[in-house]
C-alpha positions, 0 to 999 in steps of 0.5 A: 500501499501508498501512503494515497493509501493509509491517508485515504482510510484514516480520512474514512474513519475521521469521516465515521468520526464526525458524524457520529457511526463510531462513539469515541471509544469504538473510534479509538479500538478501531483506528488502532487495531488498523493501525496495528496491522498497518504497520505489517505491510510497511516498516515506515508506516508511522502509527502516530501519524495515521492515528492523529489523520483518523482521529482528527475529529475526536477532541471535538466529538469529545469537548461536544460530548462533555458540554452535551452532559454538564 
């Protein structure tokens, strides 16, 4: 796989977070598992960069959830 493929996967995961399909907990578990699998595909794969790209909207979602519970 190429960097372009990793970016596509990360953006797809982030869109599932942004639209609420994945809860924050499920998003973290899903992204971690996928990142774990992808690191075997490419020795230069950066798990942290992938995680950051796949969870761009996660802090926003967590903040909205905290505000709703106050």
